[in-house]
N, C-alpha and C positions, 0 to 999 in steps of 0.2 A: 136310392143309396144315401143321398144327402140328407133326406128327412130322417133316415135311420140314425145317421151320425148325430144330427141335431137333437133328436130325442134322447140319444145316449148321453149327450152332454148335459141336457136338462136333468136327466135322472142322476148323473154323477154329482151335479151341483146341488141337487136337492138332498142327496144322501150326505154330502159334506156340510150341509147347513147353510150354504151360500145363498140359496133362494128358497122361497116358499111359493107354492102354487097359487096362494090366495092373492099375491101381488100380480100386477099386470105384466105379462111377458110378451115380447114380440120376437118371433123367429125370423131372422133375415139371412141373407147370403153370407154375411160376415160372422154370424153366430147368434147368440141369444141376448136380447136387449131387455134389461129390467129397468122400469121407470119408477122413480119416486117423485115427490113434489118438485124439488129443485135439484134432483140428482138422478143421473142415469148411469148404469153399469153395463158395458158390452162385454159379454163372455165370449172370447174368440175361439175359433176352431183349434188353434195351436195350444190352447191351455192358458194363455195370458188373458188379461182383461183390461179394459179401458174405462176410466171414470171421468165423467163430465159433470161439473157442478155449475149451477147458475147462482151467482151472488146478487143479492138485491141491494144495490147501492142507494144511499140516501141522496136526495137532490139538494143543491144549494138553494137557499131561501133568501129572498130580498130582505135587506135590513133597514131599519128606520134611521133617520138622521137624529142628531142630538137636538132636543127642543130649546136648550138654553146654553149660551156660551159660558164655558167654565174657565175663569182666569185665576182660580185658586191654586196657584203654582208657586213653589219655592225651590231653592237650591241649597245643597249641602256639599261641603268640600273639606278634605283633610290634607294636611302636609305631613310627610313622614321623613324619618332619617333611619339609616342603618344603625342598629343599636349594639351589635356584637359581631364577632368574627365569622359567624355563619351567614351573615347578610340579612338577618331577620329585621324587617321594617317595623317601626313603631311610630304611632301618631304623636307629634309634638305640637301641632296647631290644627285648629278646625274652626269652621264657621258656618253660618246659614243666613239666608236672606229671603225675604218675601214681603211683598206689598209695602215696600219702603222701610221695613224693619230689618236691621242688620246687626249681627252679633258675631264676635270672634273670641277665641279662647287659645291660650298658649301655656305650655308647661312652665311652672315656676311663678305664675301670676294668679292672683285671686285664690290662693290656697290649693291650686291644682298641682298635684305631685306625681301623678302617673298618667299613662296613656289611657287606661280604662276610665279613670276619673274624669279626664278631659271629655271623652266621648259621652259619658253619662251626663256631665254638666251641660253639654251642648243640647242633648235631647230634653233634659229637664227644662231648659229655657224655651224650647219649642212648645212643650206641653203646658207650660205656665202661661202661654200666650193664647191667641184666638185662632190658632191654625190647625185645630183638630179637623180631620177629614180632608185636609189639604194633600195635594200630591207634590212631593219633593223629588227633585232629580239630582243625581250624582253622575258626573261624566266618568264612565268606566266603572260603574257600580259592580257589574258582573265579575270583573276580573281583579278588582282591587278593594274599593271602599267597603263592600259588603263584609269582607273578612273581619275588619276592625269593628264594624258595628255589631255584628253577631257576637264576637268574642267579648266585647265590653258589656253590652246590655244584658247578656245572659247572666252576668254577675249581680245585676241590680233588679229593681222592681219593674221589669219590662217583659212582655211576651213578644217574641219575634217569629213571624211565620214567613217562610220562603217559598217562592215558586222557582223551580229549577228546570232548565231545558235539557234536552237529550244529551247535550255535550257537557253536562254537569255545571254549566254556568248559571249563576243566580240572576234572574231577570227582574225580580221584584221582591220587596220586603214590605210586610205589613207589621207595623210596630204599635203595640198597645201598652198604655201605662196601667199597671195594676192598681196604682194609687188613685189616679184621677179618672180612670175609665174612659180615656180618650184614645184616639187612633189616628195615625197618619200612614200614608203609603209612600214608598220610595221606589222610583223607577230609574232605569239607566238611560240617560240622554244619548249615550253613544249607540244605543240600539235603535234610537229613533232618528237621529241625525248623524250620519257617518262622517268620520274625519276627526282630526285633532281640533281642540278648542281654538287654537290660534287661527287655523285655516278657516274654520266655520265663522268665527267672529269677523274676520275680514270679508268673507262672502256675504254676510248679512249687514255689513257696513255699520257695525255697532259703535256706539259712542265710547264704550269702554272696551279696550283691547287688552288681550293677555300680555302681561309683562314678561320680563326675563329674570331668572333667579338662579343662583349657583347651588343647585341641588347637592352636588358632590362635596360642597364645603361644609354642610351642616351635619353635625353629629352631637352626641350628648355633651362632649367636651367643649364644642364651639358654640353651643346654644346661646351663651351669654356674651359672645364676642362683640366688641365694639372697637372699630378702628378703620383702617384703609379698606377700600373696595377689594374683595377677593380677586385673585388672579383670573385671567380670562379662561384658563383651562378648566375652571370649575363650572363654567356656563356651557349650556348646550345651545347650538345654533345662534350664537350671538356674533355678529360681524365685528371686525376690528374697529370700524368707525363707530358703531353703536357702543362698544365697550369704552372707547376713548371718550365719548360723550358722557357716559355714565361716570367715568372718573372725574371729568370736569365738574359734573353736578355735585360731587362730594369732595371737591378740592379743598373747601374751607370748613368742612364738617365731617363728622364720623359716620361711618356706615355701620348699622346695627343689625345683627341677625334677626332678633325678635321684631324690630320695627319693620324691616324690609319683608320678613315673612308674612306679617299681617297685611302689609300693603299689597303684596303679591296675591295673597289669599283673597283680599277684597276685590281686586280686579278680576280674578277668576270667577268669583261668585256673581258679580254684577254683569259681566259679559255673558255668562251662561244664562242667567235669568233673562237678559235682553234678547238673546237668541231664541229662547223657548217661547217667550211672549210674542215675539214677531212671528215665529213659525206657527204657533197655535192659532193666532188670528188669521193668518193666511189660509190655513187648512179649514177653519170654521167658515170663513167668508166664501171660500171656493166650493166646499163640499158639505158643510153643515155637520161636521163631526168634531168632537173634542179629542185632542191627542191624549189627554189624561185617561181616556177609556181604553187605551191600547198600550201594550208593552213594547212592541217592536214596529219598525217601519213596514214590515211585510204584513203584519196584522192590520195596520192602518190602511195600507194600500188595498188589501182585499175588501175591507169594509167600505172604502170609497167606491169601489166597483159595485158592491152589493147594494149600497144605498142610493147611488146616483145613476147607475147604468144598467144594472141587471134586472130582468123581469122573470118571474117564476115560469113563464111559458117557455123559456129557453131550456129548462130542465137539464141543467148541467149537473153531472153526477159528482159527488164527493167520494173519491175512491179510497182515501186513507185518512184515518185520524179525525180529529175535531178541528173546527175553524180556529185559525191563529188569531189571538188577541194581543 
């Protein structure tokens, strides 16, 4: 009786085009099993069917170490203010540092009359120097600086290519000069070393520490301000004692928005560069890898494992996507 029913099922499936007799069929107590290379379909007695697929996962492969330490690192930073009632930010100062060379730019100086022009002037100065193929870092590039860079350079003789993560954050920029045929990469240091710049600089015991600045005081109208130190309410996370010491410092001299902006910018750039050079040396000395080859700390961590600890005989499967860099 059972064989009769199974044969009837086979015939019904054949009539409906679900199986061909030239394929391998196995009649079992549950129904009729049809096997393919990596797929099997079980046609059950109740008319339903069950599909089982075998997926061939690639294996992780051990990775090489970096043969030479790369210290071709620089830093870029911008200062912004709110320029209209919508809260739209605009760059009013910027700078870069690498290998002992340091440059800053601010609106209203050296013929710089717009935010876009300031950003272009900054990158012009990089491409006029010896820093082609360098990797520059901006702290919080993904959520902040990249917007101003792309918006400004798209108006001038530059090509900007982005790598975007699944969360739509930009994790790297490759900037090429159409005029000089040179190129630099920009990565986000906040994706490599987590935390605020102030906290990280203290952790690394940097010689240059992040300063304090009254962000909320600066706008288009106050950019040329020269006078007393702005009220404490304009500063973030500044203690009363530190504010009083700041006032004493300027007791007999004026406080200038432009001068203090550039001073604050310089400290940010120098402290970030010191952090990255210290961190990159630690990673290379310990694990033989250059941080400039990786965009995120997760990518670096994986390649530390693959280059220092993993052996192909472990045969660990890569179940989704490509390797993080």
